[in-house]
A tleap script that builds the chain and sets N, CA, C and O, in Angstrom:
source leaprc.protein.ff14SB
mol = sequence {
  NMET LYS PHE MET ALA VAL MET VAL ILE THR
  LEU VAL ILE VAL SER MET SER SER PRO ARG
  GLY PHE ASN GLY VAL VAL ALA GLN SER CYS
  VAL PRO THR ASP LEU MET PRO CYS LEU PRO
  ALA VAL THR GLY GLY ASN GLN PRO ALA LYS
  GLU CYS CYS ASP LYS LEU THR GLU GLN LYS
  SER CYS LEU CYS GLY TYR MET LYS ASN PRO
  LEU TYR SER VAL PHE VAL SER SER PRO PHE
  ALA PRO LYS VAL LEU GLU THR CYS ASN ILE
  PRO LYS PRO THR CCYS
}
set mol.1.N position { 0.531 -1.242 -0.454 }
set mol.1.CA position { -0.160 0.012 -0.003 }
set mol.1.C position { 0.818 1.050 0.021 }
set mol.1.O position { 0.559 1.723 -0.977 }
set mol.2.N position { 1.928 1.621 0.682 }
set mol.2.CA position { 2.781 2.698 0.806 }
set mol.2.C position { 2.970 2.139 -0.584 }
set mol.2.O position { 1.810 1.902 -0.921 }
set mol.3.N position { 3.611 1.853 -1.408 }
set mol.3.CA position { 4.438 1.843 -2.505 }
set mol.3.C position { 3.509 1.912 -3.153 }
set mol.3.O position { 4.101 2.201 -4.192 }
set mol.4.N position { 1.850 1.875 -3.611 }
set mol.4.CA position { 1.121 2.757 -4.288 }
set mol.4.C position { 1.111 4.031 -4.365 }
set mol.4.O position { 1.064 4.767 -5.350 }
set mol.5.N position { 1.174 4.333 -2.860 }
set mol.5.CA position { 0.787 5.905 -2.285 }
set mol.5.C position { 2.201 6.582 -3.368 }
set mol.5.O position { 2.334 7.135 -4.459 }
set mol.6.N position { 2.852 6.212 -2.487 }
set mol.6.CA position { 4.255 6.455 -3.614 }
set mol.6.C position { 4.630 6.777 -5.012 }
set mol.6.O position { 5.401 7.640 -5.431 }
set mol.7.N position { 3.772 5.719 -5.769 }
set mol.7.CA position { 3.674 5.938 -6.447 }
set mol.7.C position { 2.963 6.964 -7.024 }
set mol.7.O position { 3.330 7.839 -7.809 }
set mol.8.N position { 2.003 6.758 -6.575 }
set mol.8.CA position { 0.920 8.522 -6.529 }
set mol.8.C position { 1.653 9.735 -6.764 }
set mol.8.O position { 2.069 10.380 -7.727 }
set mol.9.N position { 1.647 9.795 -5.480 }
set mol.9.CA position { 2.639 11.272 -5.504 }
set mol.9.C position { 4.027 10.986 -6.577 }
set mol.9.O position { 4.201 11.925 -7.353 }
set mol.10.N position { 4.551 10.379 -6.654 }
set mol.10.CA position { 5.300 11.094 -8.190 }
set mol.10.C position { 5.106 10.858 -9.511 }
set mol.10.O position { 5.959 10.873 -10.398 }
set mol.11.N position { 3.762 10.606 -9.614 }
set mol.11.CA position { 3.397 9.959 -10.548 }
set mol.11.C position { 2.304 12.279 -10.398 }
set mol.11.O position { 2.023 12.743 -11.503 }
set mol.12.N position { 2.167 12.622 -9.930 }
set mol.12.CA position { 1.726 14.137 -9.482 }
set mol.12.C position { 2.592 15.535 -9.908 }
set mol.12.O position { 2.299 16.609 -10.433 }
set mol.13.N position { 4.545 14.536 -9.075 }
set mol.13.CA position { 5.081 15.681 -9.153 }
set mol.13.C position { 5.275 15.275 -10.673 }
set mol.13.O position { 5.445 16.316 -11.309 }
set mol.14.N position { 5.304 14.513 -11.243 }
set mol.14.CA position { 6.597 14.091 -12.169 }
set mol.14.C position { 6.058 15.143 -13.354 }
set mol.14.O position { 6.845 15.740 -14.089 }
set mol.15.N position { 4.219 15.325 -13.454 }
set mol.15.CA position { 2.824 15.510 -14.052 }
set mol.15.C position { 3.144 16.597 -13.953 }
set mol.15.O position { 3.229 17.309 -14.954 }
set mol.16.N position { 3.409 17.041 -12.750 }
set mol.16.CA position { 3.020 19.307 -12.759 }
set mol.16.C position { 4.920 19.861 -13.032 }
set mol.16.O position { 5.174 21.035 -13.304 }
set mol.17.N position { 6.044 18.789 -12.892 }
set mol.17.CA position { 6.991 18.976 -13.543 }
set mol.17.C position { 7.335 18.313 -15.259 }
set mol.17.O position { 8.498 18.014 -15.530 }
set mol.18.N position { 6.523 18.185 -16.030 }
set mol.18.CA position { 6.847 18.446 -16.932 }
set mol.18.C position { 7.975 18.561 -18.584 }
set mol.18.O position { 7.238 18.634 -19.567 }
set mol.19.N position { 9.225 18.580 -18.895 }
set mol.19.CA position { 9.388 19.774 -19.107 }
set mol.19.C position { 8.931 19.957 -20.229 }
set mol.19.O position { 8.344 19.083 -20.867 }
set mol.20.N position { 9.240 21.691 -20.818 }
set mol.20.CA position { 9.172 22.144 -22.016 }
set mol.20.C position { 9.720 22.946 -22.990 }
set mol.20.O position { 9.703 24.151 -22.738 }
set mol.21.N position { 10.130 22.651 -23.880 }
set mol.21.CA position { 10.519 23.490 -25.237 }
set mol.21.C position { 10.068 24.455 -24.722 }
set mol.21.O position { 9.234 24.649 -23.838 }
set mol.22.N position { 10.767 25.151 -25.423 }
set mol.22.CA position { 10.929 26.764 -26.092 }
set mol.22.C position { 10.033 27.110 -26.960 }
set mol.22.O position { 9.597 28.260 -26.993 }
set mol.23.N position { 9.553 25.977 -27.945 }
set mol.23.CA position { 7.840 27.228 -28.289 }
set mol.23.C position { 6.244 25.587 -27.042 }
set mol.23.O position { 5.186 25.061 -27.390 }
set mol.24.N position { 6.860 25.531 -26.085 }
set mol.24.CA position { 5.866 24.689 -25.511 }
set mol.24.C position { 5.914 23.848 -25.894 }
set mol.24.O position { 5.095 23.195 -25.246 }
set mol.25.N position { 6.541 22.928 -26.946 }
set mol.25.CA position { 6.824 21.195 -27.298 }
set mol.25.C position { 7.261 21.083 -26.276 }
set mol.25.O position { 7.981 21.977 -25.832 }
set mol.26.N position { 6.872 19.505 -25.256 }
set mol.26.CA position { 7.219 18.424 -24.613 }
set mol.26.C position { 8.544 18.597 -25.238 }
set mol.26.O position { 8.623 18.683 -26.463 }
set mol.27.N position { 9.575 18.653 -24.495 }
set mol.27.CA position { 11.574 17.898 -24.460 }
set mol.27.C position { 11.121 16.636 -24.832 }
set mol.27.O position { 10.081 16.155 -24.382 }
set mol.28.N position { 11.897 16.036 -25.686 }
set mol.28.CA position { 12.475 14.254 -25.637 }
set mol.28.C position { 13.182 14.033 -24.321 }
set mol.28.O position { 14.314 14.475 -24.120 }
set mol.29.N position { 12.366 13.207 -23.255 }
set mol.29.CA position { 13.163 13.326 -22.033 }
set mol.29.C position { 12.732 11.859 -20.808 }
set mol.29.O position { 11.671 11.501 -20.295 }
set mol.30.N position { 13.961 11.413 -20.740 }
set mol.30.CA position { 13.189 10.701 -19.410 }
set mol.30.C position { 12.331 10.626 -17.934 }
set mol.30.O position { 12.777 10.829 -16.805 }
set mol.31.N position { 10.579 10.169 -18.450 }
set mol.31.CA position { 9.502 10.549 -17.926 }
set mol.31.C position { 9.279 9.036 -17.749 }
set mol.31.O position { 9.067 8.229 -18.654 }
set mol.32.N position { 9.350 8.829 -16.642 }
set mol.32.CA position { 9.228 7.429 -15.265 }
set mol.32.C position { 7.846 7.251 -15.571 }
set mol.32.O position { 7.390 6.348 -16.272 }
set mol.33.N position { 6.970 8.489 -14.805 }
set mol.33.CA position { 5.408 8.073 -15.229 }
set mol.33.C position { 4.899 7.624 -16.072 }
set mol.33.O position { 3.716 7.304 -15.965 }
set mol.34.N position { 5.690 7.405 -17.382 }
set mol.34.CA position { 4.169 7.005 -18.999 }
set mol.34.C position { 4.907 5.559 -18.103 }
set mol.34.O position { 3.886 5.285 -17.473 }
set mol.35.N position { 5.958 4.465 -17.620 }
set mol.35.CA position { 6.225 3.782 -17.973 }
set mol.35.C position { 4.992 3.386 -16.355 }
set mol.35.O position { 5.046 2.566 -15.439 }
set mol.36.N position { 4.187 4.296 -16.677 }
set mol.36.CA position { 3.189 3.424 -15.200 }
set mol.36.C position { 2.497 1.937 -15.755 }
set mol.36.O position { 2.085 1.082 -14.971 }
set mol.37.N position { 2.451 1.797 -17.244 }
set mol.37.CA position { 1.566 0.841 -17.824 }
set mol.37.C position { 2.305 -0.610 -17.182 }
set mol.37.O position { 1.862 -1.684 -16.775 }
set mol.38.N position { 2.961 -0.321 -17.254 }
set mol.38.CA position { 4.764 -1.382 -16.473 }
set mol.38.C position { 4.101 -1.892 -15.934 }
set mol.38.O position { 3.695 -3.016 -16.230 }
set mol.39.N position { 3.623 -0.968 -14.544 }
set mol.39.CA position { 3.213 -1.567 -13.306 }
set mol.39.C position { 3.125 -2.573 -12.790 }
set mol.39.O position { 3.917 -2.873 -11.896 }
set mol.40.N position { 1.814 -3.681 -13.319 }
set mol.40.CA position { 0.856 -4.686 -12.827 }
set mol.40.C position { 1.996 -6.116 -13.238 }
set mol.40.O position { 1.874 -7.154 -12.587 }
set mol.41.N position { 3.050 -6.015 -14.343 }
set mol.41.CA position { 3.918 -6.275 -15.563 }
set mol.41.C position { 5.257 -6.923 -14.261 }
set mol.41.O position { 5.575 -8.104 -14.124 }
set mol.42.N position { 5.851 -5.665 -13.423 }
set mol.42.CA position { 7.333 -5.747 -13.083 }
set mol.42.C position { 7.167 -6.074 -11.334 }
set mol.42.O position { 8.112 -6.569 -10.721 }
set mol.43.N position { 5.600 -5.663 -10.507 }
set mol.43.CA position { 5.073 -5.936 -9.509 }
set mol.43.C position { 4.686 -7.259 -9.291 }
set mol.43.O position { 4.867 -7.884 -8.246 }
set mol.44.N position { 4.063 -7.732 -10.468 }
set mol.44.CA position { 2.776 -8.574 -10.255 }
set mol.44.C position { 2.961 -9.771 -11.433 }
set mol.44.O position { 2.050 -10.584 -11.587 }
set mol.45.N position { 3.954 -9.827 -12.102 }
set mol.45.CA position { 4.647 -11.006 -13.113 }
set mol.45.C position { 3.224 -11.075 -14.176 }
set mol.45.O position { 3.131 -12.183 -14.704 }
set mol.46.N position { 2.740 -10.648 -14.350 }
set mol.46.CA position { 1.262 -10.109 -15.569 }
set mol.46.C position { 2.077 -9.690 -16.366 }
set mol.46.O position { 3.033 -8.939 -16.170 }
set mol.47.N position { 1.493 -10.468 -17.870 }
set mol.47.CA position { 2.129 -9.982 -19.430 }
set mol.47.C position { 1.892 -8.685 -18.848 }
set mol.47.O position { 1.166 -8.250 -17.954 }
set mol.48.N position { 2.881 -8.132 -19.775 }
set mol.48.CA position { 3.383 -6.301 -19.735 }
set mol.48.C position { 2.475 -5.639 -21.239 }
set mol.48.O position { 2.590 -6.072 -22.386 }
set mol.49.N position { 1.880 -4.867 -20.925 }
set mol.49.CA position { 0.989 -4.621 -22.294 }
set mol.49.C position { 1.905 -3.931 -23.186 }
set mol.49.O position { 3.047 -3.595 -22.875 }
set mol.50.N position { 1.151 -3.668 -24.709 }
set mol.50.CA position { 2.080 -3.296 -25.658 }
set mol.50.C position { 2.211 -1.897 -25.357 }
set mol.50.O position { 3.360 -1.486 -25.519 }
set mol.51.N position { 1.367 -1.036 -24.964 }
set mol.51.CA position { 1.809 -0.252 -24.548 }
set mol.51.C position { 2.990 -0.319 -23.604 }
set mol.51.O position { 3.995 0.296 -23.962 }
set mol.52.N position { 3.022 -0.944 -22.501 }
set mol.52.CA position { 3.836 -0.373 -21.631 }
set mol.52.C position { 5.470 -1.210 -22.372 }
set mol.52.O position { 6.570 -0.838 -21.964 }
set mol.53.N position { 5.360 -2.128 -23.266 }
set mol.53.CA position { 6.288 -2.800 -23.949 }
set mol.53.C position { 6.770 -1.183 -25.036 }
set mol.53.O position { 7.918 -0.772 -25.205 }
set mol.54.N position { 5.837 -0.735 -25.447 }
set mol.54.CA position { 6.386 0.832 -26.341 }
set mol.54.C position { 7.138 2.183 -25.259 }
set mol.54.O position { 8.204 2.799 -25.241 }
set mol.55.N position { 6.167 2.168 -24.639 }
set mol.55.CA position { 6.449 3.007 -23.468 }
set mol.55.C position { 8.991 2.434 -22.736 }
set mol.55.O position { 10.098 2.930 -22.523 }
set mol.56.N position { 8.275 1.271 -22.756 }
set mol.56.CA position { 9.888 0.901 -22.376 }
set mol.56.C position { 10.711 0.719 -24.032 }
set mol.56.O position { 11.936 0.831 -24.083 }
set mol.57.N position { 10.265 0.564 -24.732 }
set mol.57.CA position { 11.660 1.106 -26.253 }
set mol.57.C position { 11.774 2.131 -25.745 }
set mol.57.O position { 12.829 2.205 -25.114 }
set mol.58.N position { 10.850 3.470 -25.690 }
set mol.58.CA position { 10.825 4.716 -25.907 }
set mol.58.C position { 12.034 5.691 -24.582 }
set mol.58.O position { 12.677 6.739 -24.633 }
set mol.59.N position { 11.776 4.422 -23.350 }
set mol.59.CA position { 12.768 5.265 -23.026 }
set mol.59.C position { 14.207 4.165 -22.601 }
set mol.59.O position { 14.914 4.149 -21.594 }
set mol.60.N position { 14.226 3.432 -23.686 }
set mol.60.CA position { 15.696 2.595 -22.983 }
set mol.60.C position { 15.957 3.211 -22.158 }
set mol.60.O position { 15.510 3.169 -21.012 }
set mol.61.N position { 17.383 4.468 -22.977 }
set mol.61.CA position { 17.915 4.941 -22.554 }
set mol.61.C position { 17.325 5.683 -21.249 }
set mol.61.O position { 16.992 6.712 -21.837 }
set mol.62.N position { 17.101 5.825 -20.447 }
set mol.62.CA position { 16.664 6.245 -19.807 }
set mol.62.C position { 17.023 4.916 -18.570 }
set mol.62.O position { 17.567 5.168 -17.495 }
set mol.63.N position { 16.620 3.602 -18.968 }
set mol.63.CA position { 17.079 2.599 -17.385 }
set mol.63.C position { 17.498 2.624 -16.774 }
set mol.63.O position { 17.093 2.648 -15.612 }
set mol.64.N position { 19.169 2.642 -17.353 }
set mol.64.CA position { 20.086 2.705 -15.651 }
set mol.64.C position { 19.593 3.831 -14.860 }
set mol.64.O position { 19.352 3.715 -13.658 }
set mol.65.N position { 19.375 5.371 -15.780 }
set mol.65.CA position { 19.420 5.651 -15.180 }
set mol.65.C position { 18.143 5.963 -13.485 }
set mol.65.O position { 18.177 6.505 -12.380 }
set mol.66.N position { 17.214 5.184 -14.355 }
set mol.66.CA position { 15.780 4.647 -13.187 }
set mol.66.C position { 16.239 3.375 -12.290 }
set mol.66.O position { 15.480 2.792 -11.516 }
set mol.67.N position { 17.471 3.065 -12.492 }
set mol.67.CA position { 17.618 1.991 -11.153 }
set mol.67.C position { 18.496 1.875 -10.559 }
set mol.67.O position { 18.856 1.006 -9.765 }
set mol.68.N position { 19.330 3.629 -11.244 }
set mol.68.CA position { 19.731 4.127 -9.962 }
set mol.68.C position { 18.663 5.074 -8.487 }
set mol.68.O position { 19.031 5.483 -7.385 }
set mol.69.N position { 17.350 5.108 -9.152 }
set mol.69.CA position { 16.579 5.620 -8.345 }
set mol.69.C position { 15.948 4.828 -7.506 }
set mol.69.O position { 15.513 3.716 -7.807 }
set mol.70.N position { 15.889 5.212 -6.709 }
set mol.70.CA position { 14.696 4.328 -5.458 }
set mol.70.C position { 13.495 3.757 -6.140 }
set mol.70.O position { 13.134 2.605 -6.381 }
set mol.71.N position { 12.975 4.988 -6.379 }
set mol.71.CA position { 11.501 5.324 -6.804 }
set mol.71.C position { 11.123 4.399 -8.286 }
set mol.71.O position { 10.071 3.799 -8.510 }
set mol.72.N position { 12.179 4.491 -9.069 }
set mol.72.CA position { 12.259 4.096 -10.277 }
set mol.72.C position { 12.760 2.666 -10.808 }
set mol.72.O position { 12.917 2.200 -11.936 }
set mol.73.N position { 12.949 2.161 -9.475 }
set mol.73.CA position { 13.945 0.925 -10.276 }
set mol.73.C position { 13.001 0.406 -9.912 }
set mol.73.O position { 13.186 -0.641 -10.532 }
set mol.74.N position { 12.340 0.289 -9.538 }
set mol.74.CA position { 10.878 -1.266 -9.410 }
set mol.74.C position { 11.456 -1.650 -10.926 }
set mol.74.O position { 12.220 -2.605 -11.069 }
set mol.75.N position { 11.030 -0.834 -12.031 }
set mol.75.CA position { 10.872 -0.873 -13.480 }
set mol.75.C position { 11.429 -1.827 -13.986 }
set mol.75.O position { 10.948 -2.778 -14.603 }
set mol.76.N position { 13.333 -1.382 -13.515 }
set mol.76.CA position { 13.668 -2.366 -14.245 }
set mol.76.C position { 14.736 -3.713 -12.908 }
set mol.76.O position { 15.680 -4.425 -13.249 }
set mol.77.N position { 14.189 -3.634 -11.654 }
set mol.77.CA position { 14.868 -4.030 -11.221 }
set mol.77.C position { 14.258 -5.407 -10.422 }
set mol.77.O position { 14.895 -6.459 -10.463 }
set mol.78.N position { 13.142 -5.314 -9.792 }
set mol.78.CA position { 11.349 -5.708 -9.246 }
set mol.78.C position { 12.493 -7.164 -9.591 }
set mol.78.O position { 13.648 -7.089 -10.010 }
set mol.79.N position { 11.441 -8.839 -9.137 }
set mol.79.CA position { 11.774 -10.116 -9.691 }
set mol.79.C position { 10.899 -10.074 -10.985 }
set mol.79.O position { 10.685 -11.276 -11.145 }
set mol.80.N position { 10.473 -9.643 -11.666 }
set mol.80.CA position { 9.681 -10.100 -12.621 }
set mol.80.C position { 10.034 -8.533 -13.795 }
set mol.80.O position { 9.104 -8.216 -14.537 }
set mol.81.N position { 11.083 -7.857 -13.850 }
set mol.81.CA position { 11.449 -6.650 -14.385 }
set mol.81.C position { 12.457 -7.531 -15.739 }
set mol.81.O position { 12.325 -7.099 -16.884 }
set mol.82.N position { 13.328 -8.625 -15.513 }
set mol.82.CA position { 13.825 -8.976 -16.350 }
set mol.82.C position { 13.085 -9.826 -17.274 }
set mol.82.O position { 13.314 -9.638 -18.469 }
set mol.83.N position { 12.529 -10.419 -17.062 }
set mol.83.CA position { 10.811 -11.304 -18.337 }
set mol.83.C position { 9.989 -9.900 -18.907 }
set mol.83.O position { 9.768 -9.632 -20.088 }
set mol.84.N position { 9.677 -9.243 -17.924 }
set mol.84.CA position { 8.630 -7.705 -18.952 }
set mol.84.C position { 10.103 -6.602 -20.039 }
set mol.84.O position { 9.838 -5.786 -20.921 }
set mol.85.N position { 11.445 -6.963 -19.576 }
set mol.85.CA position { 12.447 -6.942 -20.320 }
set mol.85.C position { 12.758 -7.997 -21.959 }
set mol.85.O position { 12.936 -7.596 -23.109 }
set mol.86.N position { 12.725 -9.031 -21.553 }
set mol.86.CA position { 12.187 -9.820 -22.384 }
set mol.86.C position { 11.611 -10.234 -23.048 }
set mol.86.O position { 12.013 -11.186 -23.716 }
set mol.87.N position { 10.508 -9.769 -23.172 }
set mol.87.CA position { 8.659 -10.167 -23.210 }
set mol.87.C position { 9.167 -8.814 -24.908 }
set mol.87.O position { 9.226 -8.866 -26.136 }
set mol.88.N position { 9.418 -7.714 -23.662 }
set mol.88.CA position { 9.895 -5.858 -24.411 }
set mol.88.C position { 10.977 -6.637 -25.827 }
set mol.88.O position { 10.982 -6.256 -26.998 }
set mol.89.N position { 11.698 -7.639 -25.305 }
set mol.89.CA position { 12.308 -6.900 -26.351 }
set mol.89.C position { 13.651 -6.001 -26.585 }
set mol.89.O position { 14.410 -5.809 -27.535 }
set mol.90.N position { 13.568 -5.599 -25.385 }
set mol.90.CA position { 14.625 -5.293 -24.624 }
set mol.90.C position { 15.836 -5.678 -23.938 }
set mol.90.O position { 15.752 -6.472 -23.001 }
set mol.91.N position { 17.002 -5.189 -24.309 }
set mol.91.CA position { 17.929 -5.668 -23.367 }
set mol.91.C position { 18.086 -5.823 -21.502 }
set mol.91.O position { 17.195 -5.210 -20.913 }
set mol.92.N position { 18.714 -6.279 -20.935 }
set mol.92.CA position { 18.804 -5.506 -20.021 }
set mol.92.C position { 19.561 -4.613 -19.716 }
set mol.92.O position { 20.675 -4.888 -20.160 }
set mol.93.N position { 19.555 -3.249 -18.948 }
set mol.93.CA position { 20.865 -2.500 -19.486 }
set mol.93.C position { 22.319 -2.715 -18.201 }
set mol.93.O position { 22.455 -2.854 -16.986 }
set mol.94.N position { 22.860 -2.656 -18.993 }
set mol.94.CA position { 25.029 -2.985 -18.387 }
set mol.94.C position { 24.696 -1.560 -18.061 }
set mol.94.O position { 24.438 -0.762 -18.963 }
set mol.95.N position { 24.694 -1.253 -16.924 }
set mol.95.CA position { 25.351 -0.006 -16.183 }
set mol.95.C position { 26.629 0.079 -15.479 }
set mol.95.O position { 26.979 1.139 -14.960 }
savepdb mol mol.pdb
quit
């Protein structure tokens, strides 16, 4: 329950601070809340949704940073994460 509360708080904080470019266009960056569709797979071992795999592919270069952050490491370091990455054809990051 505490984990979900932390995730919801994180979602709100990150949503409010999304990066914007000079002309109001969202800058390409690491947005861990975009990986929320992966949460059931990485925490419960469910089959990852297509949206999860798409988001993981988009943020492949961000995964090492997520591993180092305790709030987001669940997406890469949970017991179910290797299976999710494998299912999505994403190599496990070597950081």
